[in-house]
Structure formats: C-alpha cells, structure tokens
matplotlib code that plots the C-alpha trace (Angstrom):
import matplotlib.pyplot as plt

x = [-37.7, -38.3, -37.7, -37.9, -38.9, -37.5, -38.7, -40.1, -42.9, -45.5, -47.3, -44.3, -43.2, -46.5, -46.7, -43.1, -44.4, -47.5, -45.4, -42.9, -45.6, -47.2, -43.8, -43.8, -42.0, -42.8, -42.6, -42.5, -42.6, -41.1, -40.9, -38.0, -34.4, -34.8, -37.8, -35.5, -33.0, -35.6, -37.0, -33.6, -32.7, -35.9, -36.3, -33.9, -34.3, -32.7, -32.8, -33.5, -34.7, -33.2, -34.1, -31.1, -32.7, -34.7, -35.8, -34.7, -31.8, -30.2, -30.2, -26.4, -26.3, -28.8, -26.2, -23.2, -25.3, -25.7, -22.1, -20.9, -23.3, -22.0, -25.5, -26.0, -28.9, -28.2, -28.8, -30.5, -29.9, -32.5, -32.5, -33.2, -29.6, -28.3, -24.9, -21.9, -20.5, -23.6, -23.5, -20.0, -20.7, -23.7, -21.5, -18.6, -21.1, -21.7, -24.6, -24.8, -26.6, -27.7, -30.9, -31.5, -35.0, -37.3, -36.7, -38.8, -40.3, -39.1, -35.6, -36.2, -37.6, -34.6, -32.1, -33.8, -33.8, -30.2, -29.3, -31.1, -29.2, -26.1, -27.1, -28.8, -27.2, -26.5, -29.5, -30.2, -32.9, -34.8, -35.6, -36.8, -37.9, -40.1, -41.6, -42.2, -40.5, -40.2, -38.8, -37.8, -36.8, -40.2, -42.2, -43.9, -44.5, -45.5, -45.9, -45.4, -46.2, -49.4, -49.1, -49.7, -51.7, -49.8, -50.4, -47.1, -47.2, -47.7, -44.8, -42.5, -43.3, -42.7, -39.4, -38.1, -39.1, -37.2, -34.2, -34.1, -33.5, -35.4, -34.3, -37.0, -38.1, -40.0, -43.2, -41.4, -38.9, -41.6, -43.5, -40.2, -39.3, -42.6, -44.8, -44.3, -44.0, -47.9, -48.3, -49.9, -47.8, -50.8, -53.4, -52.3, -51.5, -48.7, -51.1, -53.8, -51.3, -49.8, -53.1, -53.9, -50.6, -50.9, -54.3, -52.8, -49.9, -52.3, -51.4, -49.2, -48.5, -45.0, -45.0, -44.7, -45.4, -42.6, -44.8, -43.7, -40.9, -41.9, -42.3, -40.2, -40.3]
y = [-44.2, -47.8, -48.5, -51.7, -51.2, -54.1, -53.8, -56.4, -54.3, -54.5, -51.4, -49.1, -50.8, -49.8, -46.4, -45.8, -47.3, -45.1, -42.0, -42.9, -43.5, -39.9, -38.7, -40.2, -43.6, -47.0, -49.1, -52.8, -54.0, -56.9, -58.1, -60.5, -60.7, -63.7, -62.1, -58.9, -60.9, -62.6, -59.3, -57.6, -60.5, -60.2, -56.5, -53.5, -51.2, -47.7, -47.8, -50.4, -49.1, -51.7, -52.4, -53.8, -56.2, -58.2, -61.9, -65.2, -63.3, -60.3, -57.0, -57.1, -60.2, -58.7, -55.8, -58.2, -60.0, -56.6, -55.7, -59.1, -59.2, -56.0, -54.5, -50.7, -50.6, -48.0, -49.0, -46.8, -48.6, -48.0, -49.2, -48.3, -48.8, -45.3, -45.0, -43.9, -47.5, -48.7, -46.2, -47.0, -50.6, -50.2, -48.1, -50.6, -53.3, -51.4, -49.2, -45.9, -44.0, -44.7, -43.4, -44.1, -44.7, -42.7, -40.5, -37.5, -38.7, -35.6, -36.7, -40.2, -38.8, -36.6, -39.3, -41.7, -39.0, -38.2, -41.9, -42.2, -39.4, -41.0, -44.4, -42.9, -41.1, -37.6, -35.5, -31.8, -31.3, -29.2, -31.1, -29.1, -29.8, -28.2, -25.8, -28.5, -28.0, -30.7, -29.8, -33.3, -31.4, -29.5, -32.2, -29.6, -29.6, -26.9, -26.5, -23.1, -21.6, -23.8, -26.0, -29.7, -31.4, -34.7, -37.8, -39.3, -42.0, -39.5, -37.5, -40.6, -41.6, -38.0, -37.8, -41.3, -39.9, -36.4, -38.4, -40.4, -37.3, -38.3, -42.1, -44.6, -46.0, -49.5, -50.0, -52.8, -50.4, -47.9, -50.7, -51.7, -48.3, -46.4, -49.4, -51.8, -55.6, -56.2, -54.5, -56.8, -56.5, -57.6, -55.0, -52.2, -50.0, -48.1, -47.6, -46.1, -44.0, -42.6, -41.9, -39.8, -38.1, -37.1, -35.5, -33.4, -32.2, -31.1, -30.2, -30.2, -33.8, -34.3, -38.0, -40.4, -44.0, -46.2, -49.0, -52.2, -50.6, -47.9, -44.2, -41.2, -37.4]
z = [78.3, 79.8, 83.5, 85.6, 89.2, 91.4, 94.9, 97.4, 99.1, 96.5, 97.5, 97.3, 94.1, 92.5, 94.0, 92.6, 89.3, 89.0, 89.8, 87.0, 84.6, 85.3, 84.5, 81.2, 81.6, 80.5, 83.7, 84.7, 88.4, 89.8, 93.6, 93.8, 92.6, 90.3, 88.6, 88.1, 86.4, 84.2, 83.1, 82.5, 80.5, 78.2, 77.9, 77.2, 80.1, 80.4, 84.3, 87.0, 90.3, 92.4, 96.0, 97.6, 99.9, 97.4, 98.3, 96.5, 94.6, 96.6, 95.0, 95.1, 93.1, 90.5, 90.1, 89.8, 86.9, 85.1, 85.3, 84.4, 81.5, 80.2, 80.3, 79.4, 81.8, 84.7, 88.1, 90.8, 94.1, 96.7, 100.2, 103.9, 104.7, 104.1, 105.9, 104.1, 104.2, 102.5, 99.8, 99.0, 99.0, 96.7, 94.2, 94.3, 93.3, 90.0, 90.9, 89.1, 91.9, 95.5, 97.1, 100.7, 101.9, 102.7, 99.7, 98.2, 94.9, 92.8, 93.7, 92.5, 89.1, 88.8, 89.4, 86.9, 84.2, 84.8, 84.5, 81.3, 79.9, 80.6, 78.9, 75.9, 72.8, 74.0, 72.8, 73.7, 76.2, 73.6, 70.1, 67.3, 63.8, 61.2, 63.8, 66.4, 69.7, 72.6, 75.9, 77.5, 80.8, 81.3, 79.3, 77.1, 73.3, 70.9, 67.1, 65.7, 69.0, 69.5, 72.7, 72.1, 74.8, 74.6, 76.7, 78.2, 75.6, 72.7, 74.2, 74.4, 70.7, 69.5, 71.5, 70.0, 66.4, 67.0, 68.5, 65.4, 63.3, 60.4, 60.4, 60.5, 63.7, 63.7, 65.4, 67.3, 68.6, 69.6, 71.5, 73.1, 74.1, 75.0, 76.3, 79.3, 79.1, 79.3, 76.0, 73.3, 70.0, 68.1, 69.3, 67.0, 70.3, 68.0, 65.2, 67.4, 69.5, 66.1, 64.7, 67.9, 67.8, 64.2, 64.9, 67.6, 65.3, 62.8, 59.1, 57.3, 58.5, 59.9, 60.5, 57.6, 57.3, 55.8, 54.7, 56.3, 58.2, 60.5, 61.1, 60.4, 60.8]

ax = plt.figure().add_subplot(projection="3d")
ax.plot(x, y, z, "-o")
ax.set_aspect("equal")
plt.show()
C-alpha cells in the first residue's frame, strides 16, 4: 500500500510518515500543494493524507484536482479546523474522510487502512494459499502453523502476490506498490527482498520467477 503525506509542518510530516512505514506502508512526503499535485501525477497512490492548509497550492485545490482528474486515490483530509462546518466543507470538496488535529496515531492508521480497502479490489482480511496464512488486519503471517517473522516490506510483497491469486506480478509493479519514490529501479531491491522472503517461507518453494515477466505464487 502506497501513501502520500502532504503536510507543510515538516517535523509532523516525517513523524506521520515514520509511523505509517512502521505499519507496513510505503510512504512519500511533500510539504506544499504544488509538490503534492506533482507526486500524485507521477505515482499511483492508494491514499493521500492531505493537510488542508498547504502553501503555494491550497489543500482544497489539491482535492479538487484529484476529483477533476478522476483519480482513484482516496483523500484523508487533516486540519486544525475541526468544526462541523469545516468537516462538511472538506467532504464536499471530495475528501473521503476528515480527521481534525490533534489526532491519535492509531486512529490515523485505522482510517488509512479503511480508505485503502475502498480503493482496492475487495480482498478478504485473511489471505490463504498452500498452507500460507496472511492476516492483513493483525499483520501476522504463518506457514503451516509456523510464524513468519516478516519485515514490513516482505509482508507487503507477499500480500501483493497473494492478492494476485496466482497471476504474475511484475518487478515494476512490486516496486511501485511496496517501495517509495526514492527507490532506485536499478538497485535490484526487488530481487534482494524476494530472496529474503523466499528464505523465510522455506521449502517447498512457493514463489516462482517467470523469467522476464515477474513473480507469482
């Protein structure tokens, strides 16, 4: 799951991004409305955490841009203005959810996950295949009853492969969905992460490489 955090207070933006990464999300951060529009035009985000009071281009105009563009990116609008009128105005602009500041971080995580479920192809919270069980709510994974100690990146890769239900997922798609914008496509990051994941899954092998195409379960 890929999230853009658009927040002009840089310390708060990085705190939000760090917490989201620890929860298993791939996160990019921007500090102005024009940068948010640029990133949203370049990358396919599941959710944008959008501060309403952004400089240069107002958060309201970013929301209008997404709606006018027909984007599938869900908008979680955050702002210090938390009155009923402010919430209604934000939702009327096209925001999918509205969270007044200050907020509790677990609530932010829960709202982001809920918005992702709306934007993605419906998938059950428990994904299973060949003795492999992935609980996307509790963020746990096991194979034949053996707990798998997966990193957030490995969990994201495995979830994408399970959701593909046997279809091939390209390295480019994995890089787009499980890494942030700073990932270098020429570093072999997907290959290295896939090797570590295969080692943790053990034998017999579950992930097959389709040469020149990608990976599949």
